[in-house]
TIMI-2910 file (N, C-alpha, C, CB; in pm, 1 decimal, decimal comma, always signed):
<rs>
+----------+----------+----------+----------+----------+----------+----------+----------+----------+----------+----------+----------+------+
!      n_x !      n_y !      n_z !     ca_x !     ca_y !     ca_z !      c_x !      c_y !      c_z !     cb_x !     cb_y !     cb_z ! resn !
+----------+----------+----------+----------+----------+----------+----------+----------+----------+----------+----------+----------+------+
!  -8998,4 ! +14182,6 !  -5104,7 !  -9012,6 ! +14139,3 !  -4981,4 !  -8988,7 ! +14135,0 !  -4878,4 !  -9010,7 ! +14091,4 !  -4973,4 !  Met !
!  -8930,9 ! +14259,4 !  -4912,1 !  -8752,2 ! +14221,7 !  -4756,5 !  -8761,3 ! +14299,0 !  -4642,6 !  -8550,5 ! +14285,3 !  -4808,2 !  Ala !
!  -8931,3 ! +14300,3 !  -4718,0 !  -8940,3 ! +14341,8 !  -4473,7 !  -9075,3 ! +14266,7 !  -4456,2 !  -8983,8 ! +14597,2 !  -4381,1 !  Asn !
!  -9120,4 ! +14148,6 !  -4552,1 !  -9201,0 ! +14050,4 !  -4448,9 !  -9103,8 ! +13913,7 !  -4427,4 !  -9369,3 ! +13999,9 !  -4521,7 !  Thr !
!  -9218,3 ! +13819,5 !  -4296,5 !  -9094,4 ! +13685,8 !  -4324,3 !  -9197,7 ! +13592,0 !  -4373,7 !  -8991,4 ! +13608,2 !  -4165,1 !  Ile !
!  -9138,1 ! +13491,2 !  -4426,4 !  -9157,2 ! +13401,5 !  -4463,0 !  -9163,4 ! +13320,7 !  -4348,3 !  -9087,4 ! +13380,1 !  -4551,6 !  Asp !
!  -9293,9 ! +13228,7 !  -4317,6 !  -9370,4 ! +13140,2 !  -4221,6 !  -9361,9 ! +13005,2 !  -4217,5 !  -9491,9 ! +13156,2 !  -4233,9 !  Val !
!  -9336,3 ! +12905,5 !  -4134,9 !  -9303,7 ! +12755,4 !  -4140,7 !  -9421,8 ! +12671,7 !  -4069,6 !  -9156,4 ! +12725,0 !  -4063,3 !  Thr !
!  -9511,8 ! +12581,4 !  -3991,8 !  -9513,7 ! +12479,5 !  -3900,5 !  -9495,6 ! +12520,1 !  -3795,3 !  -9440,4 ! +12388,9 !  -3915,9 !  Ala !
!  -9316,1 ! +12508,4 !  -3789,4 !  -9126,0 ! +12536,9 !  -3680,9 !  -9182,4 ! +12700,8 !  -3672,5 !  -8885,2 ! +12509,4 !  -3814,8 !  Glu !
!  -9204,2 ! +12798,1 !  -3755,0 !  -9136,5 ! +12908,5 !  -3684,2 !  -9292,9 ! +12971,5 !  -3668,7 !  -8997,4 ! +13007,7 !  -3777,8 !  Thr !
!  -9415,2 ! +12892,5 !  -3680,2 !  -9471,8 ! +12932,4 !  -3623,9 !  -9501,6 ! +13073,1 !  -3537,8 !  -9461,6 ! +12860,3 !  -3598,9 !  Phe !
!  -9510,2 ! +12995,1 !  -3417,6 !  -9550,8 ! +13067,2 !  -3267,8 !  -9383,5 ! +13122,7 !  -3198,0 !  -9645,4 ! +12915,6 !  -3137,0 !  Lys !
!  -9253,1 ! +13093,6 !  -3302,0 !  -9184,8 ! +13211,2 !  -3203,8 !  -9255,9 ! +13348,2 !  -3323,8 !  -8947,0 ! +13196,9 !  -3186,4 !  Ser !
!  -9237,1 ! +13284,5 !  -3433,3 !  -9291,1 ! +13443,0 !  -3531,0 !  -9386,5 ! +13535,2 !  -3477,1 !  -9372,5 ! +13412,0 !  -3674,8 !  Thr !
!  -9519,1 ! +13438,3 !  -3466,9 !  -9653,5 ! +13478,8 !  -3531,7 !  -9679,6 ! +13473,9 !  -3347,8 !  -9757,2 ! +13350,7 !  -3678,0 !  Val !
!  -9747,5 ! +13399,3 !  -3303,0 !  -9819,4 ! +13356,6 !  -3151,8 !  -9706,4 ! +13444,7 !  -2989,1 !  -9803,3 ! +13116,9 !  -3145,0 !  Val !
!  -9585,6 ! +13428,2 !  -3085,5 !  -9499,4 ! +13442,4 !  -2928,6 !  -9483,6 ! +13650,4 !  -2937,2 !  -9268,1 ! +13319,2 !  -2937,9 !  Asp !
!  -9578,1 ! +13734,3 !  -3055,0 !  -9532,2 ! +13798,1 !  -3200,4 !  -9613,9 ! +14012,2 !  -2976,0 !  -9726,8 ! +13709,4 !  -3491,9 !  Ser !
!  -9453,8 ! +14010,1 !  -3037,3 !  -9515,0 ! +14139,1 !  -2940,1 !  -9546,9 ! +14244,7 !  -2979,1 !  -9443,4 ! +14187,2 !  -2850,2 !  Asp !
!  -9530,1 ! +14234,3 !  -3090,8 !  -9683,8 ! +14362,1 !  -3185,5 !  -9749,0 ! +14270,2 !  -3316,4 !  -9587,6 ! +14565,6 !  -3299,5 !  Lys !
!  -9852,6 ! +14351,3 !  -3290,2 !  -9964,9 ! +14305,0 !  -3462,8 !  -9886,5 ! +14142,2 !  -3557,4 !  -9933,0 ! +14507,4 !  -3637,3 !  Pro !
!  -9936,9 ! +14085,7 !  -3603,9 !  -9841,1 ! +14016,9 !  -3707,0 ! -10052,9 ! +14002,4 !  -3807,2 !  -9703,7 ! +13802,6 !  -3618,5 !  Val !
!  -9968,0 ! +14036,0 !  -3952,7 ! -10032,5 ! +14003,2 !  -4070,4 ! -10015,2 ! +13914,1 !  -4108,6 ! -10024,6 ! +14058,9 !  -4153,4 !  Val !
! -10062,9 ! +13752,9 !  -4083,6 ! -10019,3 ! +13665,6 !  -4206,1 ! -10129,9 ! +13610,5 !  -4414,7 ! -10001,6 ! +13513,8 !  -4092,7 !  Val !
! -10018,4 ! +13679,1 !  -4398,5 ! -10104,8 ! +13597,7 !  -4589,9 ! -10115,9 ! +13477,6 !  -4538,1 !  -9989,5 ! +13578,0 !  -4781,8 !  Asp !
! -10147,5 ! +13399,5 !  -4638,1 ! -10129,6 ! +13254,0 !  -4665,3 ! -10264,1 ! +13250,1 !  -4873,1 ! -10222,1 ! +13130,5 !  -4454,1 !  Phe !
! -10115,2 ! +13213,7 !  -4908,1 ! -10093,0 ! +13262,4 !  -4982,6 ! -10050,7 ! +13113,0 !  -5137,7 !  -9994,2 ! +13369,2 !  -4909,7 !  Trp !
! -10043,6 ! +13095,7 !  -5215,2 !  -9959,4 ! +13050,1 !  -5340,0 !  -9908,9 ! +13109,9 !  -5407,2 ! -10000,1 ! +12995,7 !  -5417,4 !  Ala !
!  -9785,1 ! +13005,2 !  -5480,9 !  -9737,7 ! +13038,5 !  -5599,0 !  -9829,6 ! +13109,6 !  -5772,7 !  -9676,3 ! +12907,7 !  -5609,7 !  Glu !
!  -9950,7 ! +12993,8 !  -5713,3 ! -10047,5 ! +12963,0 !  -5868,0 ! -10167,6 ! +13070,9 !  -5877,0 ! -10136,4 ! +12784,0 !  -5868,6 !  Trp !
! -10107,0 ! +13143,3 !  -5789,7 ! -10267,8 ! +13236,6 !  -5729,6 ! -10226,3 ! +13387,5 !  -5760,3 ! -10312,1 ! +13222,4 !  -5514,9 !  Cys !
! -10308,9 ! +13360,0 !  -5887,2 ! -10360,8 ! +13540,6 !  -5931,9 ! -10343,2 ! +13642,3 !  -5806,8 ! -10558,0 ! +13555,0 !  -5975,5 !  Gly !
! -10454,1 ! +13625,1 !  -5765,0 ! -10487,4 ! +13732,2 !  -5672,4 ! -10361,0 ! +13722,1 !  -5567,3 ! -10645,7 ! +13709,9 !  -5599,7 !  Pro !
! -10255,5 ! +13689,5 !  -5459,2 ! -10202,6 ! +13618,7 !  -5446,8 ! -10116,2 ! +13707,5 !  -5505,9 ! -10237,3 ! +13506,1 !  -5470,8 !  Cys !
! -10083,2 ! +13710,7 !  -5607,0 !  -9967,4 ! +13774,3 !  -5666,2 ! -10015,2 ! +13928,1 !  -5679,2 !  -9924,1 ! +13702,1 !  -5814,2 !  Lys !
! -10111,9 ! +13972,7 !  -5737,0 ! -10078,1 ! +14160,2 !  -5632,4 ! -10134,3 ! +14219,1 !  -5563,2 ! -10068,3 ! +14282,7 !  -5683,5 !  Lys !
! -10090,8 ! +14144,2 !  -5486,4 ! -10197,4 ! +14187,8 !  -5316,2 ! -10033,2 ! +14156,3 !  -5221,1 ! -10402,2 ! +14007,8 !  -5248,7 !  Leu !
!  -9997,6 ! +14031,4 !  -5228,7 !  -9849,6 ! +13961,3 !  -5188,6 !  -9712,8 ! +14155,4 !  -5234,6 !  -9813,0 ! +13745,0 !  -5364,3 !  Ser !
!  -9733,2 ! +14297,1 !  -5338,4 !  -9660,2 ! +14383,7 !  -5292,8 !  -9732,2 ! +14478,5 !  -5195,7 !  -9603,7 ! +14442,0 !  -5396,0 !  Pro !
!  -9855,3 ! +14476,7 !  -5278,2 !  -9937,2 ! +14589,4 !  -5143,0 !  -9968,5 ! +14595,8 !  -5050,4 ! -10022,5 ! +14630,6 !  -5133,8 !  Leu !
!  -9915,4 ! +14431,0 !  -5032,8 !  -9857,9 ! +14347,9 !  -4864,6 !  -9732,8 ! +14455,8 !  -4783,8 !  -9748,0 ! +14146,7 !  -4909,4 !  Leu !
!  -9639,1 ! +14453,0 !  -4904,4 !  -9482,3 ! +14409,8 !  -4871,7 !  -9457,5 ! +14545,8 !  -4826,2 !  -9369,2 ! +14348,6 !  -5008,3 !  Asp !
!  -9549,6 ! +14711,2 !  -4956,9 !  -9548,0 ! +14820,2 !  -4948,4 !  -9581,2 ! +14818,2 !  -4781,5 !  -9635,1 ! +14886,4 !  -5054,8 !  Glu !
!  -9725,5 ! +14812,7 !  -4680,1 !  -9768,5 ! +14771,6 !  -4570,0 !  -9683,1 ! +14749,5 !  -4514,3 !  -9839,9 ! +14691,6 !  -4563,6 !  Ile !
!  -9652,4 ! +14706,8 !  -4502,7 !  -9461,6 ! +14581,7 !  -4404,7 !  -9338,6 ! +14717,2 !  -4443,3 !  -9370,4 ! +14324,3 !  -4568,3 !  Ala !
!  -9362,4 ! +14777,1 !  -4536,2 !  -9250,0 ! +14890,6 !  -4482,3 !  -9304,0 ! +14963,5 !  -4433,8 !  -9166,2 ! +14964,5 !  -4561,4 !  Ser !
!  -9468,8 ! +15044,5 !  -4509,3 !  -9480,0 ! +15175,6 !  -4430,3 !  -9478,0 ! +15200,2 !  -4239,2 !  -9622,2 ! +15223,3 !  -4485,6 !  Asp !
!  -9556,7 ! +15070,1 !  -4206,6 !  -9582,4 ! +15025,1 !  -4090,7 !  -9464,1 ! +14909,8 !  -3947,9 !  -9701,5 ! +14960,5 !  -4150,3 !  Met !
!  -9363,4 ! +14909,7 !  -4025,1 !  -9282,8 ! +14782,9 !  -4029,5 !  -9249,1 ! +14791,2 !  -3891,7 !  -9153,7 ! +14772,0 !  -4135,2 !  Gly !
!  -9209,0 ! +14956,5 !  -3823,1 !  -9129,7 ! +14950,2 !  -3648,3 !  -9374,3 ! +14921,4 !  -3605,7 !  -8980,3 ! +15231,0 !  -3549,8 !  Glu !
!  -9408,3 ! +14852,4 !  -3650,0 !  -9536,2 ! +14861,0 !  -3509,0 !  -9643,5 ! +14750,3 !  -3631,8 !  -9635,6 ! +15105,5 !  -3450,3 !  Lys !
!  -9562,7 ! +14706,2 !  -3662,5 !  -9608,2 ! +14580,5 !  -3718,2 !  -9562,1 ! +14456,5 !  -3768,1 !  -9655,1 ! +14604,3 !  -3789,5 !  Ile !
!  -9623,4 ! +14335,6 !  -3727,0 !  -9474,0 ! +14252,0 !  -3865,7 !  -9536,4 ! +14117,6 !  -3997,1 !  -9310,7 ! +14112,2 !  -3726,0 !  Thr !
!  -9549,1 ! +14189,6 !  -4114,6 !  -9584,9 ! +14089,7 !  -4180,8 !  -9531,0 ! +13926,2 !  -4216,1 !  -9591,8 ! +14149,5 !  -4264,9 !  Val !
!  -9631,4 ! +13887,2 !  -4289,7 !  -9578,6 ! +13753,5 !  -4227,1 !  -9610,7 ! +13625,2 !  -4350,8 !  -9674,4 ! +13720,4 !  -4060,1 !  Ala !
!  -9579,7 ! +13533,1 !  -4438,0 !  -9612,8 ! +13457,4 !  -4588,9 !  -9624,6 ! +13327,3 !  -4513,4 !  -9477,6 ! +13459,8 !  -4735,3 !  Lys !
!  -9699,0 ! +13341,2 !  -4528,0 !  -9750,4 ! +13137,7 !  -4508,2 !  -9833,7 ! +13063,3 !  -4671,9 !  -9937,3 ! +13120,9 !  -4331,8 !  Val !
!  -9632,1 ! +12984,1 !  -4772,4 !  -9745,0 ! +12923,0 !  -4857,8 !  -9836,7 ! +12816,7 !  -4864,8 !  -9709,1 ! +12904,7 !  -4939,7 !  Asp !
!  -9917,0 ! +12832,8 !  -4848,8 !  -9962,9 ! +12691,3 !  -4864,3 !  -9953,4 ! +12547,4 !  -4913,8 ! -10021,8 ! +12702,8 !  -4892,6 !  Val !
!  -9919,3 ! +12611,4 !  -5049,5 !  -9880,5 ! +12440,5 !  -5107,0 !  -9767,6 ! +12344,9 !  -5076,6 !  -9857,2 ! +12439,8 !  -5246,8 !  Asp !
!  -9714,8 ! +12423,7 !  -4934,1 !  -9561,5 ! +12375,3 !  -4908,7 !  -9647,8 ! +12322,8 !  -4719,8 !  -9382,2 ! +12557,9 !  -4925,2 !  Ser !
!  -9691,2 ! +12491,8 !  -4693,6 !  -9750,2 ! +12432,7 !  -4544,4 !  -9874,8 ! +12375,9 !  -4511,3 !  -9754,4 ! +12526,9 !  -4454,1 !  Glu !
!  -9917,0 ! +12255,1 !  -4564,2 ! -10070,6 ! +12243,1 !  -4578,0 ! -10166,3 ! +12273,3 !  -4403,9 ! -10096,2 ! +12056,4 !  -4646,1 !  Arg !
! -10066,0 ! +12199,4 !  -4311,4 ! -10105,0 ! +12180,7 !  -4192,6 ! -10126,4 ! +12328,4 !  -4115,9 ! -10005,1 ! +12087,5 !  -4130,7 !  Thr !
! -10060,9 ! +12380,9 !  -4129,4 ! -10089,0 ! +12603,1 !  -4100,7 ! -10171,4 ! +12659,2 !  -4151,1 !  -9985,9 ! +12721,0 !  -4154,6 !  Leu !
! -10264,1 ! +12604,2 !  -4263,9 ! -10363,5 ! +12617,0 !  -4319,5 ! -10544,4 ! +12565,6 !  -4343,4 ! -10303,7 ! +12607,3 !  -4381,5 !  Gly !
! -10481,8 ! +12441,9 !  -4301,4 ! -10569,9 ! +12317,4 !  -4202,8 ! -10588,3 ! +12393,2 !  -4059,2 ! -10462,3 ! +12142,5 !  -4172,2 !  Ala !
! -10520,3 ! +12430,4 !  -3993,2 ! -10507,9 ! +12444,0 !  -3867,2 ! -10674,6 ! +12595,0 !  -3910,6 ! -10296,5 ! +12489,3 !  -3796,3 !  Met !
! -10569,6 ! +12710,7 !  -3961,1 ! -10679,7 ! +12848,6 !  -3969,8 ! -10770,2 ! +12785,9 !  -4078,4 ! -10603,0 ! +13025,9 !  -4029,0 !  Phe !
! -10762,7 ! +12717,9 !  -4095,3 ! -10941,7 ! +12660,9 !  -4248,5 ! -10981,0 ! +12780,7 !  -4315,9 ! -11151,5 ! +12599,0 !  -4161,1 !  Gln !
! -10852,3 ! +12744,9 !  -4368,1 ! -10777,4 ! +12875,2 !  -4511,1 ! -10880,2 ! +12742,9 !  -4667,1 ! -10450,6 ! +12866,8 !  -4528,3 !  Val !
! -10950,3 ! +12820,6 !  -4672,6 ! -11059,2 ! +12784,4 !  -4834,2 ! -10995,6 ! +12827,5 !  -4926,0 ! -11215,5 ! +12858,6 !  -4862,3 !  Met !
! -10989,7 ! +12901,8 !  -4993,1 ! -11002,3 ! +13051,5 !  -4951,9 ! -10872,2 ! +13120,0 !  -5064,2 ! -10965,3 ! +13076,5 !  -4749,2 !  Ser !
! -10788,7 ! +13142,6 !  -5086,6 ! -10647,2 ! +13303,5 !  -5129,9 ! -10630,1 ! +13353,8 !  -5224,9 ! -10499,8 ! +13293,7 !  -5128,7 !  Ile !
! -10601,1 ! +13420,8 !  -5195,9 ! -10536,0 ! +13500,7 !  -5015,2 ! -10649,3 ! +13535,5 !  -4888,5 ! -10460,1 ! +13694,5 !  -5047,1 !  Pro !
! -10617,2 ! +13459,3 !  -4820,4 ! -10604,0 ! +13463,3 !  -4673,6 ! -10532,5 ! +13517,8 !  -4527,5 ! -10592,0 ! +13386,3 !  -4671,7 !  Thr !
! -10631,2 ! +13560,9 !  -4548,0 ! -10486,7 ! +13724,1 !  -4478,5 ! -10559,7 ! +13713,7 !  -4285,1 ! -10553,3 ! +14015,0 !  -4604,2 !  Val !
! -10503,6 ! +13629,3 !  -4180,0 ! -10520,8 ! +13671,4 !  -4156,0 ! -10481,4 ! +13756,9 !  -3962,1 ! -10587,5 ! +13624,1 !  -4229,0 !  Leu !
! -10549,8 ! +13852,2 !  -3935,4 ! -10422,2 ! +13960,9 !  -3793,3 ! -10437,5 ! +13904,7 !  -3709,3 ! -10441,2 ! +14128,0 !  -3726,0 !  Ile !
! -10333,0 ! +13828,3 !  -3593,6 ! -10285,1 ! +13844,9 !  -3491,4 ! -10307,8 ! +13977,1 !  -3387,9 ! -10177,0 ! +13825,1 !  -3528,4 !  Phe !
! -10327,8 ! +13977,6 !  -3247,7 ! -10278,2 ! +14073,2 !  -3137,2 ! -10309,6 ! +13989,4 !  -3065,8 ! -10326,7 ! +14213,8 !  -3106,4 !  Lys !
! -10125,0 ! +13958,1 !  -2963,0 ! -10109,0 ! +13875,6 !  -2820,2 ! -10160,0 ! +13747,9 !  -2850,3 ! -10193,0 ! +13937,4 !  -2686,2 !  Asn !
! -10096,6 ! +13718,1 !  -2962,4 ! -10136,5 ! +13529,0 !  -2999,3 ! -10256,4 ! +13495,0 !  -3039,8 ! -10131,8 ! +13423,6 !  -2874,1 !  Gly !
! -10392,3 ! +13582,0 !  -3047,2 ! -10501,7 ! +13562,6 !  -3058,8 ! -10509,1 ! +13633,3 !  -3229,1 ! -10583,9 ! +13621,5 !  -2927,3 !  Glu !
! -10621,7 ! +13488,4 !  -3346,1 ! -10668,1 ! +13647,2 !  -3390,0 ! -10758,7 ! +13710,4 !  -3356,6 ! -10692,6 ! +13671,0 !  -3499,7 !  Lys !
! -10757,9 ! +13807,3 !  -3424,4 ! -10842,9 ! +13941,7 !  -3380,7 ! -10933,0 ! +13925,4 !  -3556,3 ! -10709,0 ! +14136,8 !  -3339,6 !  Val !
! -10867,1 ! +13922,3 !  -3660,8 ! -10910,0 ! +13963,7 !  -3779,5 ! -10892,1 ! +13912,4 !  -3912,3 ! -10876,6 ! +14060,5 !  -3783,7 !  Asp !
! -10942,8 ! +13993,1 !  -4019,4 ! -10923,2 ! +13838,7 !  -4107,6 ! -11014,7 ! +13887,3 !  -4199,6 ! -10970,2 ! +13667,1 !  -4031,2 !  Glu !
! -10948,4 ! +13855,2 !  -4334,3 ! -10998,4 ! +13886,3 !  -4509,3 ! -10949,8 ! +13826,6 !  -4637,4 ! -10969,1 ! +14023,1 !  -4548,0 !  Phe !
! -11023,8 ! +13791,2 !  -4665,7 ! -11042,6 ! +13699,6 !  -4801,2 ! -11029,3 ! +13764,9 !  -4958,9 ! -11196,1 ! +13640,1 !  -4793,0 !  Val !
! -10950,5 ! +13677,7 !  -4998,1 ! -10944,9 ! +13808,4 !  -5183,8 ! -10832,5 ! +13927,3 !  -5091,0 ! -11201,8 ! +13942,9 !  -5257,9 !  Gly !
! -10848,0 ! +13998,6 !  -5232,2 ! -10812,6 ! +14109,6 !  -5269,9 ! -10837,6 ! +14199,7 !  -5201,0 ! -10843,4 ! +14132,6 !  -5363,3 !  Leu !
! -10785,6 ! +14308,9 !  -5155,9 ! -10933,0 ! +14463,8 !  -5132,6 ! -10806,0 ! +14527,7 !  -5120,6 ! -11087,5 ! +14489,6 !  -4956,4 !  Arg !
! -10828,3 ! +14689,5 !  -5204,6 ! -10745,4 ! +14763,2 !  -5180,4 ! -10686,5 ! +14812,6 !  -5066,3 ! -10772,1 ! +14825,2 !  -5226,9 !  Pro !
! -10491,3 ! +14827,3 !  -5084,5 ! -10447,7 ! +14909,5 !  -5007,3 ! -10470,9 ! +14979,0 !  -4868,2 ! -10445,9 ! +14964,4 !  -5067,4 !  Lys !
! -10604,3 ! +15037,5 !  -4832,3 ! -10570,4 ! +15156,8 !  -4773,7 ! -10650,4 ! +15076,3 !  -4706,0 ! -10582,5 ! +15308,6 !  -4816,7 !  His !
! -10785,9 ! +14979,2 !  -4733,4 ! -10911,6 ! +14903,9 !  -4629,1 ! -10819,8 ! +14811,5 !  -4607,0 ! -11079,0 ! +14839,1 !  -4689,9 !  Glu !
! -10706,9 ! +14807,2 !  -4627,4 ! -10590,2 ! +14641,7 !  -4534,4 ! -10512,5 ! +14791,9 !  -4463,9 ! -10416,6 ! +14472,4 !  -4696,8 !  Ile !
! -10492,0 ! +14924,3 !  -4471,6 ! -10413,6 ! +14983,6 !  -4336,7 ! -10503,6 ! +14964,2 !  -4193,1 ! -10385,1 ! +15164,1 !  -4359,9 !  Val !
! -10660,4 ! +14987,8 !  -4327,2 ! -10764,6 ! +15052,8 !  -4150,8 ! -10783,7 ! +14976,6 !  -4020,5 ! -10941,0 ! +15071,5 !  -4174,5 !  Glu !
! -10765,5 ! +14808,8 !  -4081,5 ! -10830,8 ! +14676,6 !  -4029,6 ! -10706,1 ! +14667,7 !  -3926,7 ! -10858,9 ! +14529,4 !  -4155,2 !  Lys !
! -10537,7 ! +14647,0 !  -3996,8 ! -10477,1 ! +14668,8 !  -3939,1 ! -10448,7 ! +14800,2 !  -3837,6 ! -10426,7 ! +14636,5 !  -4004,0 !  Ile !
! -10520,2 ! +14918,7 !  -3868,6 ! -10471,7 ! +15019,9 !  -3724,2 ! -10577,8 ! +14975,4 !  -3710,1 ! -10432,7 ! +15194,8 !  -3699,8 !  Glu !
! -10638,0 ! +14937,7 !  -3723,6 ! -10781,4 ! +14906,4 !  -3608,4 ! -10715,3 ! +14842,5 !  -3467,9 ! -10916,0 ! +14761,5 !  -3684,5 !  Ser !
! -10591,1 ! +14799,6 !  -3551,9 ! -10548,1 ! +14636,2 !  -3415,8 ! -10490,9 ! +14700,4 !  -3300,1 ! -10393,6 ! +14492,2 !  -3471,7 !  His !
! -10360,5 ! +14820,8 !  -3302,8 ! -10205,3 ! +14903,5 !  -3288,4 ! -10296,8 ! +14928,7 !  -3182,0 ! -10116,9 ! +15040,8 !  -3404,7 !  Leu !
+----------+----------+----------+----------+----------+----------+----------+----------+----------+----------+----------+----------+------+
</rs>
């Protein structure tokens, strides 16, 4: 998780909304099996694309307000923000190449 940032309600604006590059936000939970499979993929993507994007993680159990704010009903939910606005999202585990394609479409 070296290239990812844990985000809280207090740091969301500065990390995500005010970012000068696209931010991939993973809404996850410790008990979620698909989340545990997605996490290493996002870590790899963060390493591969580190200069172009930021990958942030939101633990929905400890950050319920953020989950509610973005109407996260299922996890993992991944939102992509650009210029402070949500521009894309997907729910569930996806193959790495599909995630990268989604991200690259917003670079």
